[in-house]
C-alpha positions in Angstrom: 18.3 23.7 42.4 18.2 27.6 42.8 15.1 29.0 44.5 14.4 31.3 41.5 14.1 28.3 39.2 11.7 26.6 41.6 9.3 29.6 42.1 9.3 31.0 38.6 6.7 29.5 36.2 7.6 28.1 32.7 8.4 31.2 30.6 6.8 29.6 27.6 3.6 28.7 29.3 1.6 31.3 27.4 2.8 30.0 24.0 2.0 26.4 25.1 -1.4 27.3 26.2 -2.1 29.2 23.0 -1.0 26.2 20.9 -3.3 23.9 22.9 -6.2 26.4 22.5 -5.6 26.7 18.7 -5.4 22.9 18.4 -8.7 22.4 20.3 -10.4 25.1 18.2 -9.3 23.3 15.0 -10.2 19.8 16.4 -13.6 20.6 17.7 -15.3 21.5 14.3 -13.7 18.3 12.8 -15.2 16.2 15.6 -18.6 17.9 15.1 -18.7 17.5 11.3 -17.5 13.9 11.5 -20.3 13.1 14.0 -17.8 11.5 16.3 -19.8 10.0 19.2 -17.7 7.7 21.3 -20.3 7.4 24.0 -22.3 5.1 21.6 -19.9 2.4 22.4 -21.1 2.4 26.0 -24.8 2.0 25.1 -26.3 -1.1 26.6 -27.2 -2.6 23.3 -23.8 -1.9 21.8 -22.1 -3.4 24.9 -24.3 -6.5 24.6 -23.4 -7.0 21.0 -19.7 -6.4 21.6 -19.6 -8.8 24.5 -21.3 -11.5 22.5 -18.9 -11.0 19.6 -15.8 -11.0 21.9 -17.0 -14.1 23.7 -16.8 -16.0 20.4 -13.7 -14.1 19.2 -11.6 -15.5 22.0 -12.3 -19.0 20.8 -11.0 -19.4 17.2 -13.0 -21.6 15.0 -11.2 -24.8 14.1 -13.8 -27.1 12.5 -12.1 -29.1 9.7 -14.5 -27.9 7.0 -14.1 -24.3 8.1 -10.3 -24.6 8.1 -10.3 -26.1 4.7 -12.4 -23.2 3.4 -10.0 -20.7 5.1 -7.0 -22.3 3.4 -8.7 -22.2 0.1 -9.7 -18.6 0.4 -6.2 -17.7 1.8 -4.7 -19.2 -1.4 -7.1 -17.2 -3.5 -6.2 -14.0 -1.6 -2.5 -14.6 -2.2 -3.3 -15.4 -5.9 -5.2 -12.1 -6.2 -2.4 -10.1 -4.7 0.3 -11.8 -6.8 -1.6 -11.6 -10.1 -2.5 -8.0 -9.4 1.1 -7.1 -8.6 2.3 -8.9 -11.7 0.0 -6.9 -13.9 1.0 -3.8 -12.1 4.7 -4.5 -12.9 3.8 -5.0 -16.6 2.6 -1.4 -16.6 5.0 0.1 -14.1 8.3 -1.1 -15.7 7.6 0.6 -19.1 6.4 3.7 -17.4 9.5 3.8 -15.3 11.7 3.6 -18.5 9.8 6.5 -19.9 9.7 8.9 -16.9 13.2 8.2 -15.5 15.2 11.2 -16.8 18.5 9.5 -16.1 17.7 7.0 -18.9 16.8 9.7 -21.3 18.9 9.6 -24.5 17.6 13.0 -25.5 19.5 14.7 -22.7 22.9 13.3 -23.6 25.3 16.0 -24.5 22.7 18.8 -23.9 21.1 20.4 -20.8 17.7 20.6 -22.4 15.4 17.7 -23.0 13.7 17.4 -26.3 10.1 18.8 -26.2 8.5 15.6 -27.4 10.3 13.5 -24.8 9.3 16.0 -22.1 5.6 15.9 -23.2 5.6 12.1 -23.2 7.1 12.0 -19.8 4.6 14.4 -18.4 1.7 12.5 -19.9 2.9 9.3 -18.4 3.4 11.0 -15.0 -0.2 12.2 -15.1 -1.4 8.8 -15.9 0.5 7.3 -12.9 -0.9 10.1 -10.7 -4.4 9.2 -11.7 -3.9 5.5 -11.1 -2.4 5.8 -7.7 -4.8 8.6 -6.6 -7.8 6.3 -6.8 -7.7 3.7 -4.0 -7.9 0.1 -4.9 -11.2 -0.1 -3.0 -12.8 2.4 -5.3 -11.4 0.5 -8.4 -12.8 -2.7 -6.9 -16.2 -1.2 -6.5 -16.2 -0.1 -10.1 -15.0 -3.4 -11.5 -17.5 -5.4 -9.4 -20.2 -3.4 -11.1 -18.6 -4.2 -14.5 -17.2 -7.7 -14.1 -19.4 -8.9 -11.3 -18.5 -10.5 -8.0 -15.3 -12.4 -7.8 -11.5 -12.2 -7.9 -11.3 -10.6 -11.3 -12.4 -7.3 -9.9 -9.8 -7.6 -7.1 -6.9 -8.4 -9.5 -7.7 -5.4 -11.8 -8.1 -3.0 -8.9 -4.7 -3.9 -7.4 -3.1 -3.8 -10.8 -4.2 -0.3 -11.6 -3.5 1.3 -8.2 -0.1 -0.4 -7.7 1.1 0.3 -11.2 0.9 4.0 -10.4 2.7 3.5 -7.1 5.4 1.2 -8.4 6.1 3.4 -11.5 6.6 6.5 -9.3 8.8 4.9 -6.7 10.9 2.9 -9.1 11.7 6.1 -11.0 12.7 7.8 -7.8 14.9 4.9 -6.7 16.7 4.9 -10.1 17.1 8.6 -10.1 18.8 8.5 -6.7 21.5 5.9 -7.7 24.9 6.7 -9.0 24.5 8.0 -12.6 28.1 7.3 -13.8 27.6 3.7 -15.1 24.2 4.5 -16.7 25.5 7.7 -18.4 28.6 5.9 -19.7 26.5 3.2 -21.3 24.0 5.6 -22.9 26.9 7.9 -24.2 28.5 4.9 -25.9 25.4 3.9 -27.8 23.8 1.5 -25.4 20.0 1.1 -25.5 17.9 2.4 -22.6 17.0 -1.2 -21.6 20.7 -2.2 -21.5 21.6 0.9 -19.5 18.8 0.0 -17.1 19.9 -3.7 -16.8 23.7 -3.2 -16.5 24.0 0.3 -15.2 21.1 1.3 -12.9 19.8 -2.0 -11.6 23.0 -3.3 -10.0 23.1 -0.2 -7.9 19.5 -0.2 -6.8 18.4 -3.9 -7.1 18.2 -4.4 -3.3 16.0 -1.4 -2.7 13.8 -2.2 -5.7 13.2 -5.8 -4.6 12.6 -4.7 -1.0 10.0 -2.2 -2.1 8.4 -4.7 -4.5 8.0 -7.3 -1.8 6.7 -4.6 0.6 4.1 -3.8 -2.1 3.2 -7.5 -2.4 2.6 -7.5 1.4 0.4 -4.4 1.0 -1.4 -6.1 -1.9 -2.2 -9.0 0.4 -3.7 -6.7 2.9 -5.5 -4.7 0.2 -7.0 -7.9 -1.2 -8.6 -8.4 2.2 -10.1 -5.0 2.2 -11.5 -5.2 -1.3 -13.0 -8.5 -0.5 -15.5 -6.7 1.6 -17.1 -5.2 -1.5 -17.3 -8.6 -3.2 -13.9 -8.9 -4.9 -13.2 -12.4 -3.7 -10.6 -13.8 -1.3 -10.6 -14.2 2.4 -11.9 -10.6 2.9 -15.2 -11.6 1.4 -15.6 -14.5 3.8 -14.6 -12.3 6.7 -17.3 -9.9 5.7 -19.9 -12.7 5.8 -18.7 -13.9 9.2 -18.7 -10.4 10.6 -22.3 -9.9 9.4 -23.2 -13.1 11.3 -21.3 -12.0 14.4 -19.3 -15.2 14.2 -16.3 -14.0 16.3 -14.5 -17.3 16.3 -14.4 -17.4 12.5 -13.2 -13.8 12.3 -10.5 -14.6 14.8 -9.2 -17.6 12.7 -9.1 -15.5 9.6 -7.3 -12.7 11.3 -4.7 -15.1 12.5 -4.2 -16.3 8.9 -3.7 -12.7 7.8 -1.0 -12.2 10.5 0.7 -15.3 9.2 0.6 -14.1 5.6 2.1 -10.7 6.5 4.8 -12.5 8.6 5.6 -14.7 5.6 5.9 -11.7 3.3 8.3 -10.0 5.8 10.4 -13.2 5.9 10.6 -13.3 2.1 11.6 -9.7 2.0 14.4 -10.2 4.5 15.7 -13.3 2.6 15.8 -11.5 -0.7 17.5 -8.4 0.8 20.1 -10.7 2.4 20.7 -12.5 -0.9 21.1 -9.2 -2.9 23.1 -7.5 -0.2 
């Protein structure tokens, strides 16, 4: 290596140092206002509670009565996620038909969309934005206040949030596919539904199914989170065990969640392989 290269410093060291300084200047106020205090974890009382919890966490609970309860609540969690996603599909599919410009009959033969169709599409888009902007946890809190504790609040919370997500992504997937078959069907008098079923879906079925199964997997995880606010399922039982510092019970329920996510991933791969 030449001597000049060894003895000369990095020519960009000033810029790198300035970037680090700017990053630290931006990060410090965020840490202050978020009241980030990691040293609390090393407090003697915190360490004692953590060690007690971890001691039980490393020994998963396996009592027959507890395992029966976990299986029952796991099934309820899957039921909440599946029912919520099904209701979300009932809202997302019609919304997708409305906002997907590729399925617009009003655009056939012209470059400008009819003003009424444009207004309807924009209104539906705003509704989808509203639904997906509110997290399912917030919806769950609202529905728990209205419908009371239980899985009903969880199903409705997942349905509202995921209908906004599915409608948006479905439309984007359909818009990105080859438009030749869909345009030919619409130009020859086909209905929008037939153009969707025989034109757009065959091109994007694999991606649509993969995303739907992924959202089902997310709904299973989401049902665990909303369970902490009383929306039923395994998350509600995990909240109770966490409050009692029962580490073994929490460990068993976490293992069940890992198995559920692995099952959803296996189903997604199987469906993609069949459709591929």
